[in-house]
C-alpha positions in Angstrom: 73.2 77.1 97.1 74.3 76.9 100.8 74.9 73.2 100.4 77.7 73.9 97.9 79.6 76.1 100.4 82.4 74.2 102.1 85.2 75.1 104.5 87.5 76.2 101.7 85.0 78.7 100.4 84.5 80.2 103.9 88.3 80.6 104.3 88.5 82.4 101.0 85.7 84.8 101.9 87.0 85.5 105.4 90.5 86.1 104.1 89.3 88.4 101.4 87.2 90.5 103.8 90.2 90.7 106.2 92.5 91.9 103.5 90.1 94.4 102.2 89.6 95.7 105.7 93.3 96.7 105.7 92.6 99.2 102.9 90.3 101.1 105.3 92.9 101.6 107.9 94.2 105.0 106.7 90.7 106.4 106.8 89.7 104.9 110.2 92.9 105.4 112.2 92.0 109.0 112.9 89.4 107.7 115.3 90.7 107.0 118.7 88.4 104.0 119.1 90.0 102.4 116.2 92.3 99.5 117.1 92.9 97.2 114.1 94.6 94.3 115.8 92.0 94.2 118.6 89.1 94.2 116.0 90.7 91.4 114.0 91.2 89.3 117.2 87.5 89.9 118.1 86.5 88.8 114.6 88.5 85.6 115.0 87.0 84.9 118.3 83.5 85.4 116.8 84.3 82.9 114.0 85.5 80.4 116.6 82.2 80.8 118.4 80.4 79.9 115.2 82.3 76.6 115.1 85.1 77.5 112.5 87.9 74.9 112.7 91.1 76.2 114.1 94.8 75.4 113.9 95.6 74.5 117.5 99.4 74.4 118.4 98.6 72.7 121.6 97.7 69.6 119.5 101.4 69.5 118.5 102.4 67.9 115.2 101.7 69.8 112.0 99.5 72.3 113.8 102.3 73.6 116.0 104.5 73.6 113.0 102.1 75.7 110.9 101.9 78.3 113.7 105.7 78.3 114.1 106.3 78.9 110.4 103.6 81.5 109.9 104.7 83.6 112.9 108.3 83.1 111.8 107.5 84.6 108.4 105.7 87.6 109.7 108.4 88.4 112.2 111.2 88.3 109.6 109.2 90.5 107.2 108.6 93.0 110.1 112.3 93.0 111.0 113.0 93.9 107.4 110.5 96.7 107.6 112.1 98.0 110.8 115.6 97.9 109.4 114.5 99.8 106.2 112.5 102.4 108.1 115.3 103.9 110.2 117.2 106.8 108.7 119.4 107.5 111.6 122.8 105.7 111.2 123.7 103.3 114.0 126.2 104.6 116.4 127.0 104.7 120.1 125.5 108.1 120.6 122.8 108.1 117.9 121.3 104.8 119.1 122.2 105.2 122.8 118.7 104.6 124.0 118.5 101.4 122.0 121.7 100.0 123.6 120.3 100.9 127.0 117.1 99.1 126.4 118.9 96.0 125.1 121.6 95.9 127.8 119.5 97.0 130.8 115.8 96.8 130.2 115.8 93.4 128.5 117.9 91.6 131.2 115.8 93.2 134.0 112.6 92.0 132.2 114.0 88.5 131.8 114.9 88.3 135.5 111.5 89.8 136.6 109.4 87.4 134.5 111.4 84.4 135.6 111.0 85.3 139.2 107.2 85.9 138.8 106.9 82.7 136.8 108.2 80.6 139.6 106.9 82.5 142.6 103.6 83.9 141.4 102.5 81.5 138.6 103.9 78.3 140.0 105.7 77.4 136.8 108.6 74.9 136.6 112.0 76.6 136.2 112.2 75.6 132.5 108.7 77.0 132.0 109.5 80.2 133.8 112.7 80.6 131.8 110.8 80.1 128.5 108.1 82.5 129.6 110.8 85.1 130.2 112.4 84.6 126.8 109.1 84.7 125.1 107.8 87.9 126.7 111.0 89.9 127.1 111.3 91.2 123.5 109.4 94.1 122.2 107.4 92.8 119.2 108.4 94.2 115.8 105.0 93.5 114.3 102.4 95.1 116.6 104.7 97.9 117.7 104.4 99.7 114.3 102.1 102.5 115.7 104.9 103.7 118.0 107.9 103.3 115.6 109.5 105.5 113.0 107.7 106.6 109.9 108.6 105.4 106.4 112.1 106.3 105.1 112.8 110.0 104.4 110.5 111.5 107.0 111.3 113.1 110.3 112.0 110.6 113.1 112.4 111.2 116.8 115.3 109.7 118.7 112.9 107.8 121.0 111.0 106.4 118.0 114.3 105.2 116.6 114.9 103.6 120.0 111.7 101.6 120.0 112.2 100.6 116.3 115.8 99.5 116.7 115.0 97.7 120.0 112.2 95.7 118.3 114.6 95.0 115.4 117.4 93.7 117.6 115.9 92.2 120.7 113.9 89.5 118.9 117.2 88.0 117.7 118.9 88.5 121.1 116.1 86.8 122.8 116.9 83.5 121.1 119.8 82.6 123.3 117.4 82.6 126.3 114.9 80.4 124.4 117.8 77.9 123.9 118.6 78.4 127.6 115.0 77.3 128.5 115.3 74.4 126.0 118.5 73.2 127.7 116.7 73.4 131.1 113.8 71.4 129.8 116.0 68.8 128.1 118.7 68.4 130.8 116.7 69.2 133.8 117.4 72.0 136.3 119.3 69.8 138.6 121.7 68.6 135.9 122.2 72.1 134.7 123.3 73.3 138.1 125.6 70.3 138.7 127.5 70.4 135.4 129.4 73.1 133.5 129.7 71.7 130.0 126.2 72.9 129.0 127.0 76.5 130.2 130.1 76.9 128.1 128.3 75.4 125.1 125.5 77.8 125.6 127.7 80.9 126.0 130.1 79.9 123.3 127.7 78.6 120.7 124.2 79.9 121.4 125.2 83.3 122.5 128.5 84.3 120.9 128.7 82.3 117.7 125.0 82.4 116.7 124.8 86.2 117.3 128.0 86.9 115.4 127.0 84.6 112.5 123.6 86.2 112.2 125.1 89.7 112.0 127.9 88.8 109.5 125.6 86.7 107.3 122.9 89.4 107.3 125.2 92.3 106.6 127.0 90.3 103.9 123.8 89.3 102.0 122.4 92.8 102.4 125.5 94.5 101.0 125.8 92.1 98.1 122.2 92.3 97.0 122.0 96.1 97.5 125.2 96.5 95.4 123.7 94.5 92.6 120.3 96.4 93.0 122.0 99.7 92.5 124.3 98.5 89.7 123.4 99.3 86.0 121.5 95.9 85.7 119.8 96.2 89.1 116.2 97.1 89.9 117.3 100.5 91.3 118.4 101.5 87.8 115.4 100.0 86.0 112.5 102.0 87.5 112.1 100.1 90.8 109.4 97.8 89.3 110.5 94.9 91.4 111.0 96.5 94.8 108.7 93.9 96.5 110.7 91.1 94.9 114.0 92.7 96.0 113.0 93.0 99.7 111.5 89.5 99.8 114.6 88.1 98.2 116.9 89.9 100.7 114.7 88.8 103.6 114.6 85.2 102.7 118.2 84.9 101.5 119.6 86.6 104.6 117.4 84.5 106.9 118.2 81.3 105.1 122.0 81.8 104.9 122.2 82.7 108.6 120.1 79.7 109.6 122.2 77.4 107.4 125.3 78.3 109.3 123.4 78.1 112.7 123.3 81.9 113.1 120.3 83.9 114.3 118.2 84.6 111.2 116.2 87.4 112.9 119.4 89.4 113.4 120.4 88.6 109.9 117.3 90.1 108.4 117.5 93.3 110.3 121.2 93.7 109.5 120.6 92.9 105.8 118.1 95.8 105.7 120.5 98.1 107.5 123.3 97.2 105.0 120.9 98.0 102.1 120.3 101.5 103.6 124.0 102.2 104.0 125.2 101.0 100.6 126.6 104.0 98.6 124.5 104.8 95.5 124.1 107.2 92.7 121.9 110.3 93.5 119.3 109.0 91.0 118.7 106.0 93.3 117.6 108.2 96.2 114.2 107.2 97.4 114.4 103.6 96.2 114.1 102.5 99.8 110.7 104.0 100.0 109.4 101.6 97.3 111.0 98.7 99.0 109.7 99.7 102.5 106.2 100.1 101.2 106.2 96.7 99.6 107.5 95.1 102.8 104.8 96.8 104.8 102.1 95.4 102.4 103.4 91.9 102.9 103.5 92.4 106.6 99.9 93.7 106.7 98.6 90.7 104.8 100.3 88.2 107.1 99.3 90.2 110.2 95.6 90.2 109.2 95.6 86.4 108.8 97.6 85.7 112.1 95.4 88.1 114.1 92.3 86.2 112.9 94.0 83.0 113.9 94.9 84.3 117.3 91.2 85.3 117.8 90.1 81.8 116.8 92.7 80.3 119.2 91.5 82.4 122.0 87.8 82.0 121.2 88.0 78.2 120.9 88.7 78.0 124.7 92.4 78.8 125.3 91.5 81.3 127.9 88.6 79.4 129.4 90.9 78.2 132.2 92.5 81.6 132.8 93.1 82.4 136.4 93.3 85.7 138.2 97.0 85.0 138.7 97.4 84.9 134.8 95.6 88.2 134.4 97.5 89.7 137.3 100.8 88.7 135.8 99.9 90.1 132.4 98.9 93.4 133.9 102.0 93.5 136.0 104.2 93.0 133.0 102.5 95.6 130.9 102.0 98.3 133.6 104.8 97.7 136.0 107.7 95.4 135.1 108.5 96.6 131.5 107.8 100.3 132.2 110.0 100.1 135.3 112.8 98.3 133.6 112.6 100.7 130.6 112.6 103.7 132.9 115.6 102.4 134.8 117.5 101.8 131.5 117.0 105.4 130.4 118.1 107.0 133.7 121.0 109.3 132.9 120.1 109.6 129.2 119.3 113.1 128.0 115.6 113.1 127.5 112.6 114.6 129.3 110.5 112.5 131.7 107.6 112.2 129.2 109.9 110.7 126.6 111.4 108.3 129.1 107.9 107.2 130.3 106.6 106.7 126.7 109.5 104.5 125.6 109.5 102.5 128.8 105.7 101.9 128.5 105.4 100.8 124.9 107.0 97.5 125.2 104.4 95.7 123.1 104.1 91.9 123.0 102.8 90.1 120.0 103.7 87.8 117.1 107.3 87.3 118.1 106.1 85.8 121.4 103.9 83.3 119.5 106.9 82.2 117.4 109.2 81.7 120.3 106.8 79.5 122.3 105.8 77.5 119.2 109.5 77.0 118.4 110.3 75.9 121.9 107.4 73.5 122.0 108.6 71.8 118.8 112.2 71.5 120.1 111.7 70.3 123.7 109.0 69.0 126.0 107.8 71.5 128.6 105.5 70.0 131.2 103.5 73.3 131.6 103.3 74.2 127.9 99.5 74.6 128.0 99.8 77.0 130.9 102.5 78.9 129.1 100.3 79.3 126.0 97.4 80.5 128.1 99.6 83.1 129.9 101.2 84.3 126.7 97.7 84.6 125.1 96.4 86.7 127.9 99.5 88.9 127.9 99.3 89.5 124.1 95.6 90.3 124.4 96.2 92.8 127.2 99.1 94.4 125.2 96.9 94.7 122.1 94.2 96.4 124.0 96.3 98.6 126.4 99.1 99.6 124.0 96.8 99.9 121.0 94.4 102.4 122.7 97.2 104.1 124.6 99.0 104.8 121.3 95.8 106.4 119.9 95.2 108.5 123.0 98.8 109.5 123.9 100.6 109.6 120.6 98.1 110.5 118.0 99.3 113.6 116.2 102.3 113.9 118.5 105.9 112.9 118.4 107.7 111.2 121.3 110.0 114.2 121.3 109.5 117.8 120.5 112.9 118.7 119.1 114.6 116.7 116.4 118.3 117.1 116.6 120.4 116.7 113.6 121.2 113.2 112.7 123.4 111.5 110.1 121.5 109.9 107.2 122.7 107.2 104.9 
């Protein structure tokens, strides 16, 4: 019988077991030793040790493309989940911690990682810039344990800050990915000598792409939600197709934004926010819960598969050449650089020191970083790409272990804030 088992059979079996394992999460998450992402990465590393073939993005070609598209898909689903989950309306005061994290914490992290990349890790300037763009954003996928609950439940302002930050900074990191691509394509010396690239980057990669992503996303989200809550829409027909609706909104907003050269990540988040703010009949209240649950299920399926892949990628030898400098950098980013940048960003904001430390600390790195480095690899040639993959792999692994267990120990059964001030709800 064993002779009839081929690689396809093994993949089906492993995938089935991985997906079934997700159903045990609600029962097991009460144990502080439980860290689902870490266990799945370990399982993937074990499979690699048994000789299971892997998809290796370092090989380039279709393998890099597969990882780019798979990580792209899970990130856009996660951004839709984040956009749907937040009940608090966006505003200067209600989302003030988020604006601080985006405007202060993220630039400080970008500068810090770039400096460490050149001085500590010995990377080229394009490589250091790419590393900064890859690792600056808080991941919307693996940060779920410290974000807001499903729609309609109490949410703390600092939970909103982490969720909205993860929803927005993935899209805002893209200009700096393009900055690194420009550096790799033109060369650092050419970039310094000329000015044309700078105006092109500021005008197109920053201003136009961000604006196009926001407008396209909000427009698609408003249109689809208007139809959904019309007499012929799913909101009026029993919500039987909630998963189809969120998948359609996610793919349409992403596709439309990318078609006009906007940032699709921003579009997906704003499409979800537009859906939450669309006026509706009282009978439609609660529809977003069905949509959110469906999106979470899709996200969990993709996450299980990608975590297994990450484990096989690591277990197949990616970290065999890891140096103490790589590990030191990962620890510095997780324990020093991001927490310090986040703490500085929240100085002056009305919150207690414990809240400030929690938000500053939980800058989780994950699947978004994988997408960005895979995207950059397929769009420019970086001489130190293997080193970058190794450093990113180490950093994600450290983040999974440290932030996963820290969330269990520090946040289990507790909110990031004791008092929940009144907030506007859509």
